[in-house]
C-alpha positions, -999 to +999 in steps of 0.1 A: -156+405-240-120+399-244-093+403-270-066+377-271-032+387-287-013+357-299+015+378-314+032+410-305+029+444-319+059+439-341+043+410-359+012+430-366+033+459-379+053+435-401+020+421-416+011+456-428+046+463-440+051+433-462+024+443-487+035+478-498+023+491-532+058+486-545+057+449-536+024+446-554+037+463-585+067+439-586+047+407-584+012+415-597+000+438-625-034+444-609-041+473-586-038+464-549-076+465-543-082+441-571-057+416-555-075+415-522-109+404-510-126+433-491-162+420-491-179+387-484-184+380-521-153+398-532-171+431-539-203+448-527-221+437-559-217+400-547-199+389-579-176+363-562-152+373-590-115+379-589-093+390-619-063+371-606-048+347-631-018+330-615-039+299-608-052+287-641-063+257-661-028+244-666-016+245-630-048+241-609-039+204-603-006+215-588-021+234-559-007+224-525-017+232-490+001+264-480-012+266-444-040+254-422-057+272-393-080+257-366-110+276-354-106+290-318-141+276-312-124+242-306-110+252-272-144+265-261-162+235-273-138+211-255-142+230-223-180+231-227-191+198-242-228+206-241-222+234-267-227+225-303-222+245-335-235+242-370-213+239-400-186+267-403-201+288-431-177+317-431-160+332-461-130+353-448-120+387-460-084+399-469-071+435-467-035+447-463-021+412-460-045+402-432-073+377-433-104+383-412-127+354-403-157+349-380-164+315-363-196+297-356-195+310-320-193+346-333-157+350-325-135+370-350-099+363-358-071+381-378-045+359-396-014+367-415-026+360-451+007+345-462+013+322-432-020+317-415-004+328-381-029+342-357-026+379-350-056+384-327-088+367-316-119+386-303-145+366-283-178+384-277-188+355-254-220+348-274-216+312-265-224+320-229-261+328-238-285+305-221-302+295-253-286+292-288-297+318-314-325+309-338-326+284-366-293+265-367-280+277-334-244+288-335-236+296-371-219+325-388-209+335-423-186+365-421-177+401-413-175+434-431-144+456-435-143+494-436-113+518-440-109+555-443-074+569-440-057+552-410-091+541-395-097+504-403-126+485-388-143+451-387-180+452-382-204+422-377-235+410-360-234+383-334-256+352-329-271+368-298-281+400-315-253+426-311-236+447-337-199+449-329-172+472-342-135+462-338-102+480-346-089+459-375-053+462-363-058+452-327-091+433-325-102+456-296-137+471-296-139+507-308-150+526-277-167+554-297-190+530-315-223+524-296-216+514-260-179+504-259-180+490-294-214+473-295-250+481-303-279+460-289-299+450-320-329+437-300-337+473-290-355+498-312-376+473-331-410+486-319-417+454-300-402+436-271-378+410-286-366+380-267-329+375-273-332+338-279-355+345-309-332+370-326-297+369-339-274+377-368-257+350-389-247+368-421-223+398-426-236+433-429-229+454-460-214+489-458-224+516-483-216+553-481-204+549-445-237+532-433-236+497-419-267+478-431-277+449-409-303+422-412-313+394-388-319+358-383-355+353-370-372+320-365-400+315-390-419+292-366-445+312-346-434+304-311-451+337-300-480+356-314-457+386-321-425+372-334-395+396-339-400+418-369-374+415-397-366+452-399-334+461-416-314+490-401-286+513-411-261+524-385-234+551-387-201+533-393-182+557-370-206+561-341-231+532-343-260+556-342-292+544-360-295+562-393-327+545-404-350+516-397-368+499-426-399+479-416-402+446-434-439+443-423-456+475-434-477+490-406-506+516-408-497+546-429-466+530-444-463+520-481-477+485-485-498+485-453-529+476-473-512+442-482-517+431-445-554+426-438-569+434-404-544+440-377-519+413-389-492+439-397-490+447-360-480+412-349-466+394-378-429+388-375-401+373-397-399+386-433-363+392-424-330+395-444-311+366-429-288+361-458-263+384-475-271+418-491-255+438-519-248+475-525-240+498-554-217+525-540-220+547-570-258+547-570-259+548-532-284+519-531-286+488-510-305+457-521-323+437-495-335+401-501-363+394-477-377+361-465-411+347-457-432+361-428-439+338-399-458+314-399-440+304-431-464+276-442-497+291-430-509+326-437-544+325-422-533+350-396-517+373-422-540+374-452-530+396-481-499+397-503-478+408-473-451+433-483-422+431-480-422+393-475-403+373-502-393+406-519-362+423-532-362+458-519-339+486-531-333+514-505-311+545-503-281+537-482-280+570-463-317+573-456-333+538-458-359+552-482-375+527-504-365+532-541-383+502-555-394+467-547-403+435-565-422+407-547-412+373-560-438+354-540-472+368-529-485+356-495-457+330-491-467+295-480-436+276-490-406+291-471-394+305-504-372+330-487-349+350-510-319+330-498-288+347-514-273+381-521-285+395-554-258+398-580-252+433-594-238+432-629-239+455-660-252+437-691-261+446-727-296+437-739-307+444-775-277+468-778-286+488-746-263+488-716-282+482-684-273+482-647-289+449-637-295+429-606-300+391-607-317+374-578-315+336-577-341+318-556-350+285-538-377+279-564-351+277-592-359+311-608-335+339-616-352+372-616-334+398-637-343+435-630-330+469-638-313+478-605-320+515-609-357+512-615-367+477-605-383+469-638-379+434-652-354+432-680-371+401-694-409+398-690-422+384-657-458+372-660-485+368-633-500+334-638-528+316-620-518+291-593-538+266-572-560+277-543-555+264-507-577+238-491-566+247-455-593+263-434-588+300-430-561+302-456-564+323-488-535+317-512-527+343-538-546+337-571-514+344-591-477+343-588-449+359-608-431+337-634-400+349-652-402+341-690-364+344-691-340+330-680-355+295-679-355+278-645-321+264-634-335+236-614-365+212-614-397+229-604-427+212-589-435+175-593-450+155-622-450+118-629-424+124-656-399+135-628-401+100-611-371+077-612-372+052-641-338+033-640-359+002-646-396-004-654-401-022-621-385+007-601-407+032-620-439+014-612-430+012-575-420+049-575-454+059-589-471+040-560-450+059-535-457+092-552-495+085-548-490+089-510-483+126-515-500+157-527-480+172-556-482+196-585-467+228-597-442+251-580-469+269-560-490+239-549-501+249-513-496+225-484-527+206-472-538+186-441-549+157-463-515+144-475-479+156-472-472+180-501-439+177-519-421+209-525-394+209-552-366+220-555-373+222-517-368+247-489-331+238-488-329+233-525-326+255-555-299+281-552-301+287-514-277+309-495-246+298-515-259+321-542-244+326-577-212+342-592-212+366-621-185+375-646-183+413-653-165+407-685-190+384-702-223+391-683-226+355-674-241+342-642-230+308-627-255+291-604-250+260-583-283+244-573-297+212-559-329+193-561-338+183-526-376+176-524-392+185-491-426+173-478-448+190-453-484+185-441-505+209-421-518+200-386-539+218-361-516+240-340-510+234-303-502+272-301-531+295-293-521+322-317-521+302-350-546+277-363-521+255-382-485+246-383-465+226-408-448+193-400-421+180-422-418+143-433-392+125-454-398+119-490-397+082-493-371+064-514-377+033-535-355+003-529-330+028-515-331+049-546-343+086-545-379+090-557-369+115-584-346+113-615-312+128-614-294+151-617-296+159-580-271+187-582-265+212-610-242+239-622-258+263-647-242+291-668-267+318-679-260+346-704-277+375-688-273+396-720-298+373-737-315+354-708-304+321-723-287+291-707-252+287-719-247+253-704-259+231-675-239+202-661-243+179-631-223+192-601-206+165-582-215+129-582-222+099-560-190+080-552-181+050-574-188+026-546-223+041-539-248+012-541-269+032-566-240+038-589-229+001-587-264-013-592-275+008-622-241+018-638-252+054-639-233+083-655-226+114-635-258+122-616-249+152-595-250+152-557-277+168-536-253+188-515-249+226-514-223+239-538-200+269-532-182+286-561-156+312-569-151+328-603-117+341-616-106+355-649-094+319-659-116+295-640-148+286-622-139+269-590-164+249-569-167+226-540-197+209-523-206+202-487-208+167-473-241+150-464-271+171-454-281+151-424-298+170-396-302+156-361-330+159-336-342+191-319-317+203-293-328+202-256-314+238-254-340+253-277-350+251-314-314+249-326-306+216-344-281+190-334-259+183-364-244+150-376-223+156-407-198+134-426-172+142-453-183+129-487-161+132-517-143+163-504-126+182-532-124+214-552-131+212-589-121+237-616-146+241-645-141+255-679-162+287-680-172+282-716-183+246-714-188+235-678-163+207-683-142+197-652-106+206-660-090+199-627-096+185-592-079+190-558-087+166-529-094+183-495-092+168-460-130+175-457-158+192-476-160+230-481-187+246-460-185+282-473-177+300-505-140+300-515-121+332-518-088+342-533-061+369-530-025+378-540+003+383-515+041+381-516+041+370-552+015+342-548-022+338-554-039+319-525-071+300-527-088+298-493-117+275-482-135+270-449-142+234-438-158+215-411-178+226-381-205+209-360-192+174-353-162+178-378-129+197-372-134+234-381-104+245-402-094+271-428-073+257-456-051+279-478-039+265-512-012+279-534+012+268-562+045+253-550 
């Protein structure tokens, strides 16, 4: 561990001094805390909303680059050419005039929010691990900030499974927290956990002085007993474990009957790899769990399997379950709950309700009372197809929200197939016949590859949604990215089948399905009705498909990241979604990304119309954030990573 100071103590002191309450009062009518960005999504309710108004419809087009900052990962990667990272998915925080950002290699840096000058960098040396962490290898989305009096801390989990606490002023580990500022998260899980199978890629959430931490656990069953996806709460001052919530219920625990036989003792996964939300007033934390391992075959884990694919509300101080809602029973589709739930107060039939809205990969938005967990709009259990895989037993029913309507295409029918010309449509139907397809919950089969749509990387995914506390509207970016898998006999002794993914064929270079491929949807949560839906992004004008068919805007199948302000909805999309081959250093993937139409767009919140665009050097890779300092509102985006330059870019009006 090492803390590198790139400025002296005076510079740090100046950073805290420039943003006195008087300075805020002179230049901004909002309270200081409303002008900053203390949490990953702006607030603990994951709204991605800011009341700032200096940047608006009229002047968005005038934004200029105020400063740029290169990731300190670059120096390490140059010195160690065998290391590779994933995209830089961080959204920074801002407090007291200082920006805090994590890097793909789990470093953390503090920057002057007005100039982008580096104040300190902390390197936990995660990159020295023999094997990259699970899933995408070296990837990280952000940190958490906590302050009481003069005590200010940065807390985050690392890719190699440690919880670290830093002094926000100096970047040094807090010695009274855990062992010299860190807690080993691979310990205390009830099983032996190999470090190369367990990490943390998303920021914790802090509620009532408890740091709540999830984990990134591989869904593929490399071992019989994969790491469990337990979520734990730690004392923010000492690092002591306050509670340990088991995601796979064992004997005697609530939900143990949903794991048949002894499967609850060995099943892993069912982890919260994405962001969480919290209600400080209620003292509740909301945990979006993923699918248990093996994520496409459940013959070794028969039963509904709580708390897989469930939203669980727990008490922040005790970890006691308050309520849960399972969105997918006995998951077979990798339909993890991929994003932080949005906490928002709405008015339904004249009644004010504390709500939670959970967007999903499958294109549903589940709207629940966040106090009781009861659906605000009816959610129906409907029959779904049985599985043809030996030893498998799919759930007979799955929950379907009646409102809001799905925000993306669900499942596959012949009506979804591309029809730009009659000839193309005929050929596309012949291609479709090679696949197994059907409704949203069509189980995978060994006979043919099964097309899953919107897809395991489609729907809402981890970019999540933004909500407007003034109107009760939810804004959801989503993509249709069909994904095909077929089941094969497993070479592993502890599971009978594994899934193999195959590409969904195109037709004459044209996607098999109709556009739009990317969407942006506004939902009025007060009524459950869609306000509008528009394509998000587009193919470039010189794209062969656009040239050949003279198409209108069709949306682009690239993850969209959004920010909501009092005046605008601001969004940007990633570049291509190309993944490389398996890394020789483990399961981590080698990335090969390109910039594709890199820009930020401003949307009219009432209509979805694009009212402004700003070209960027490369595509955004994390959610934008905004803050106010020294009389200016800044808009900050993270870009690059993997094979592209990793850089934070700050925009402001001239």
